[in-house]
C-alpha positions, -999 to +999 in steps of 0.1 A: -007-488+043-029-501+071-033-536+083-069-548+076-085-577+094-116-593+080-141-599+108-178-596+112-173-575+143-149-551+128-145-514+139-126-487+121-097-473+141-077-443+130-041-440+141-030-404+143+008-403+140+027-374+157+063-363+156+081-370+189+077-334+201+039-334+194+021-351+222-013-335+221-042-334+197-075-316+200-106-334+189-118-307+165-087-313+143-101-346+130-138-339+128-163-358+149-143-390+154-138-400+190-102-397+202-086-417+231-054-408+247-039-420+281-012-393+281-015-367+309-006-340+284-036-347+262-049-311+265-017-296+251-021-280+217-007-299+187-004-285+152+018-312+136-001-343+127+021-364+104-007-386+090-039-404+099-041-441+091-073-462+092-072-499+100-100-523+106-100-543+138-122-566+158-131-546+190-143-578+209-109-594+203-089-563+214-112-556+243-108-592+256-070-589+255-066-554+269-082-533+296-070-503+277-089-512+245-119-524+266-122-489+280-115-473+246-143-491+229-167-487+259-160-450+266-149-438+232-180-446+213-206-422+226-234-435+204-242-471+195-240-466+158-205-449+160-179-474+148-148-452+144-124-444+172-090-426+170-058-436+187-030-411+190+006-424+189+041-411+181+054-420+146+081-441+162+054-463+178+037-473+146+056-505+139+054-517+175+017-510+177+010-529+144+030-558+158+010-557+190-023-557+172-011-586+151-002-605+183-036-598+198-051-617+168-025-645+164-008-648+198+026-647+181+051-622+167+071-623+135+098-599+150+127-615+168+153-588+173+159-576+209+153-539+199+120-547+181+109-570+210+116-542+235+095-518+214+066-542+213+070-548+251+068-511+257+037-508+235+021-538+253+027-521+286+012-488+273-019-505+260-021-530+289-017-563+269-003-585+297-002-616+275+021-599+250+043-586+278+048-621+290+055-633+255+081-606+248+097-612+281+100-649+275+115-644+240+140-618+254+150-642+282+158-669+256+182-647+237+218-646+247+223-622+275+251-595+274+260-568+299+245-542+275+212-561+271+210-568+309+215-531+317+190-522+290+163-545+306+170-530+340+166-495+327+131-499+314+105-474+327+093-481+362+058-490+350+073-518+329+097-530+356+069-533+381+048-555+359+046-592+370+050-603+333+085-586+331+098-598+365+114-630+352+133-609+326+146-584+351+155-612+375+175-629+348+193-596+340+202-591+376+214-627+379+235-623+348+253-592+362+257-608+396+274-639+382+295-620+357+309-597+384+309-622+412+345-616+420+347-578+417+384-578+424+389-589+388+366-563+373+370-532+396+372-506+368+344-522+348+321-523+378+331-488+387+317-477+354+284-495+357+252-474+361+232-474+392+209-503+382+240-524+375+256-516+409+223-526+426+222-559+408+259-568+416+259-558+453+225-573+461+240-608+455+246-631+484+274-648+464+295-617+459+331-627+464+345-598+484+370-595+511+345-582+536+315-560+539+339-532+548+352-536+512+317-533+498+312-501+517+344-486+505+337-496+469+301-483+469+313-450+484+339-447+457+313-454+430+289-428+444+316-401+446+325-408+410+290-408+396+274-382+419+300-355+426+275-332+442+271-339+479+234-334+481+227-357+451+251-383+467+233-381+500+200-385+482+211-416+462+224-432+494+191-425+512+169-439+485+190-466+468+226-473+477+223-478+515+201-509+508+229-528+490+254-525+519+250-551+547+260-529+576+254-557+602+285-575+588+308-545+588+334-542+615+328-518+644+358-498+634+343-492+600+308-485+614+324-457+634+335-441+602+300-443+588+288-421+616+312-393+606+309-399+568+297-367+551+282-387+522+254-400+546+227-379+561+234-380+598+200-395+605+205-423+580+240-430+593+227-433+629+199-456+618+220-481+598+248-482+625+223-487+654+206-515+634+239-531+627+250-530+664+217-543+676+220-572+652+256-580+663+244-581+699+216-606+692+219-643+701+229-665+671+195-681+668+179-647+667+203-636+640+194-667+619+157-659+624+162-623+611+181-636+581+154-662+574+128-635+574+145-619+545+148-651+524+126-637+496+136-600+499+154-581+472+178-565+497+189-589+524+208-568+549+209-596+576+222-623+553+259-631+553+278-631+520+305-655+509+333-632+523+369-640+515+377-628+550+355-647+574+337-627+601+348-632+637+334-624+671+358-607+694+356-601+732+382-576+744+396-570+779+418-541+791+424-552+827+441-568+844+459-575+811+452-565+775+436-596+761+411-606+734+392-638+727+383-645+691+357-669+678+358-681+642+332-705+628+337-724+595+311-744+577+319-780+566+316-771+529+340-743+534+365-767+549+358-792+521+368-765+495+402-760+513+415-794+501+442-799+489+461-767+495+436-739+502+433-714+530+407-691+544+414-659+563+394-642+591+386-605+592+411-585+611+408-579+648+428-557+671+448-560+703+470-533+717+465-511+686+478-539+663+458-558+637+458-596+637+440-623+617+435-660+618+440-683+588+428-719+584+448-741+560+447-775+544+484-784+543+508-813+546+520-824+580+556-817+590+568-850+575+548-843+543+531-877+547+494-866+547+471-836+545+458-821+577+440-790+591+462-761+602+454-729+621+477-699+622+477-664+638+492-635+619+499-599+625+492-574+598+520-554+583+527-524+604+563-514+600+591-529+622+571-530+655+576-561+677+548-575+698+551-603+723+518-624+726+507-654+746+481-674+726+459-704+728+439-723+702+408-743+711+379-760+693+346-774+703+344-811+701+319-839+708+305-853+730+306-824+755+306-797+727+328-776+750+359-758+738+389-780+743+424-764+743+446-777+714+478-757+717+493-729+738+524-709+730+540-675+729+555-656+700+572-622+694+556-608+663+571-584+638+550-569+609+537-596+585+548-626+606+525-655+615+526-685+639+505-716+642+502-754+639+502-773+607+481-801+622+459-785+649+440-817+657+468-842+652+449-863+627+449-867+589+425-846+568+403-876+559+397-882+596+391-845+603+365-844+575+348-878+581+311-880+587+318-891+623+343-863+630+340-850+665+349-814+654+318-806+633+287-798+653+257-795+631+280-789+602+300-761+619+336-761+630+339-738+661+374-724+666+386-700+694+419-681+698+428-663+730+456-636+728+472-618+757+499-592+755+529-604+775+541-582+803 
């Protein structure tokens, strides 16, 4: 039941079908016809040929659409009068190949189901028909995307994934997974069960809503230990794939110390990623921005900051003459905009005297509940019933000098979980704080500083 095409330049092409386990065919099994096979196992013996089907095709049309067929017709016909070549395929490939041949004549496909389109896409890759690969990729992109289909597209053979024609499809699959699992706190168990390609898609996203990069590290480590229980396999997958999705430069120094002693990382790899992170942290801000900009089009953007729930801070610590730390927190104007009318954003934790602290910025009502305003608070993490006396000062950069200007000083004796701060840090309504001529936003950034000193 072949497909016959009427054309003055027709050639006869025999399709030799094999069972899935039979991947070789010697030429003397089908007489003097020429046989073409691009399988590396072509010299293996094969005794099970299911059937031979002859179809009539136009060699100029196929050769124009495919380098594979161009070489087949150029090299397969040893004599000019020979007009019969043989193509060896698995039985399971017959339908897809016939669809592919039909496409090469008509530039369209009758099949529309995802499974059939994927089969044709695989055949188009095998026989180097780039136009059909683009066509299948476009049709698949236009179908409703699901987690199952996205993972299926990302699990295609590497030769297919690397093809330019398929790149838009894999990009769409990655984007679908990144958006679906944007807030992984809502889907922890589901994400934990994703395969490697899914984990790479989710954790490569800049928009991942996660507490901090420390949380990314902890989650990826948990996933690796679940899916790769053998240490050597786990080290291998971190070295080749997983380490690229963790943005070590945005991890805290305390967590980076743990990376150095983590048995899941090869010591050489651990040293490399930690040193790179520390060097990045030590760079001037303009240099950090330049490094991030260089990765604008990269798949894995280790120097690009994500949309962390806990905002990164820079901390300067002093031991003498008194235990003290100075903490810098920068907030973008759009981040502040999203706080209205009752939002809050938290900083990453920082430490003083062995205790963990954090800053939180709020949009809240003033003490008389008459208008919204910007508030800043200092809190101590829950650590039992310990008490801790601290002198503190809040400051912010302001125009025209752009220097830090002190806003409030105070002292407070903390117990675990307590916080102190000011509901209206700048003494103005929210509308004035957020106005276009606000003195507190410098190039779209609000620069805050908190200085903490342990009271003697």
